[in-house]
N, C-alpha and C positions, 0 to 999 in steps of 0.2 A: 553581626559576626556569628558564625555557626558555633554551636556548643561543641567543645572538644572534650571527650571523656578522658579523665586522668588515666595514667598507665596502671595496669593491673598490679596489685601487690605481689610480693614474692611468694606468699603462701599458696597462690594458685598453682605454683610449680612444685609444691611439696608432694611427696608420694602419698601422704594421707589426705590430700584434697579430694573430695568425692567426685568431682565433675571434670569433664574435659570438653574441648571444643571452644567456640568463640564466646567470649564474655565481654561485657562492658560495665563499668562502675555506674551505679545509679546516681542521679543528681540528688544532692542532699537538700531535703526540704528546709524551709525557713523555720527557725525555732518558734514555738508557740509561747504566748504570753503567760498562760496558766496551764499546767499539766492536768490532764483528766484524772479523777480519782481512780485508784486501783480497786479491785474487788476487796471488799471488807474494809474500805477506807471511807470515813465520813458516814453517810447514810446508806451506802451500798451494802448489800447482804454479803456476809462472809460464808463462803461455801464450806470452808473447813470447820467453822464453829457449828454449822447446822448439820454436818455429817454425823451419823451415828457411829458408835464404836464398831458395829458390824461391817462398816465399809473399809476397815483397816485389817491388816494381817497380824498386828501386835499392838497392844495398848498398855499404858501404865498410868499412874496418877498424874504425871506431868508431861508425858510424851506419847506420840502415836506414830505408827509407820504404815504407810499405805502403798499399794501397788497400782499399776495401770488396770484398766478394765479388761484387758486382753493381752496376750503375749506380743512382744515387739521383737526387733531384730537382735537385741543383745541378750545375753544369758539372764540378766536381771536388771531392772530399773525400779528403784524404790524412792520414796519421799519421806523424810523425817520431819515431823511437825511438832511444835509445842501445842499442848492442850489449851493453854491460855492464849487469848488473842493479843499477841505481842509480835513485834518485828525484831530483827536482830539487834538493833541498837537500843531497844526498849527492855532487854532482858535484865532482870535483877541479878545480883552476883551469884545467887544459888543456881538459877537456871543457866547463866552463862557458863559456870563451871560444869554443870551437868551436860551442857551442849557439847563440850569437848569430849567428855566421857562417852556420850551416846554416839558421837561421830566416829570415834575410834572403834567402839563396840560394833556398830552396824557395818563399818568397813571390814572388820575382821570376819563377821558373819557371812557377808557376801563373798569375800575372798576365799572362804573355806569351801565354796561350791566347786564341784568338778568343772574343769574347763574354763576357770576364771583366772586371768593373769594379773589384772590391776582393777582397782575401783576408783573411778573419778568422782570427786565430790564437788558439786557446783551450787552456787547460790546466785540467783538473778534478782528476783523480787520486784520486777517491773509490772507483773501482772496481778499479784495478790499481796495484800498488806500483812497477811498472816505468815509468820515465819515458816519457811519450808526449804529444806536442803535436798538436792537431787543426788542420788547415788547410782552411778552407771557402771556396770561391769564390762570390762573389755575381754573378749574371748582370747584364750591362750593361743599363742602362735600367730594370731592375726595382726602382724606388725603394721599393716597398712591402716589399721584403725587406731593407732597410737595418736595421742595428742588431743588438740582442742576440737577436732571435727567429729569426735565420737557421738555427740547427740545427733548430728546429721546422719551418720551411718545407721543409727538406730532406726530411723524412719525409712531408710533405703533398703536395708537387708530384709530378706523374707523372715516372717515371724518364726520363732523357735516352736517346737511341738508343744501343744497346750499341756499335755500330761507332764512333760518335763518341767514346764514353767510352774505348774501347781506344786509339783514335788519340791522345787527349789524354794517356793514361797513358804511351804511348811517347814523346811529345814531352817531357813532364816528365822522364822517365828519361834521355833523351838530353841534355837541358839540364843536368841535374846531372852527368852523366858528363863533360861538358866540363871540369869542375874535378876529376875523379878519380872513383874508385869504379867500379862495374860496373852497367850498365843491364840489367835483366831483363825489362822490358816490351817487347813488339814490336807494331808496328802490325798491324791486321787485313790478312790477305792478300786480294788481288783475286780475286774469283770469276769466272774467265774460262775458257772452253772453246774450243779450236780447232775450227773446223768440219770435219766429215768430208768435205765436198765444197764446191765453190765455190757451188753452188746455195743453200746455207744462209746465205750472206752477205747482209746487208741493205744498202741504199744508203748507210746511215750507217756501215757497217763493222762492225755488230754481227752476232750470230748468231741465226738464227730458231730457234724451238722452245724449250721449257722444259726438256726432258729431254735431257742429253748422250748422244750415241750414237757408235758407231764406236770406233776404237782409242784415241782420246784421252780417252774417258770415264773411264778409270782414273786420269787425272791430276787429278781433282777433289780439292780441298783444303778443309779446314775452318779457320775462323778460329783464330788462336792464343789463348792464355790468359795475357795479361801479368800478371794478378794472381796467377798461380801456382795458381789453382784452390783455394787453401787460405787465402785472405785472411780476416781476421777479419770477421765480420758486425758491422754497426754496432749498438751498444746502443740500445734503445728509450728508455732513461731516462738523463738526464745523471748521475744518481747512480751509474750503473754504469761511468762512464768513468774 
């Protein structure tokens, strides 16, 4: 008897569903007898525990916040982690209470950014045993991105400008530091060169020419790396989160 795919669920007709065209539901695999260990579970290495503070945008005695290693489609995507190697159900009362405070605080910090309407807070935990909560910012006015498909849209939309992304990281880190901890993200530096002569000045006060010259050419700077250059890349599959 040929396999008949079950009917598509209603959410495929929601305006927020990212795809269109012909689909069919996958056949469900048989359950396994023993689930494989997650990262950081048993003898497997925990990437969060081995990551240095410099891989995060803000750190404190008990919590750390990290970003992706590069901009994605949403205005901001951040991950809140406990410094101790604990999962959600393992938190002692002190950390459990602080988790609520940190969740609200980080949500407010992200929501304070220009162009952010809502902040979705998600916890999956199937990929890593170390506690980590996802914070995803929905762009203001983008009603099609509302709801549960926001993580999918983040991988579909073109990345936001890197300079804006780094600026947002620095703003969130500074916002959190108002309540303690240490900000590690810095805003991008202004790319400006002093003219070697007054003839290079434009009427608007800028500098003519694309290539810096003269004694001030050695003062050129590169943008900083608030994500520490070692931030974890975003998993492609929610099952790895």
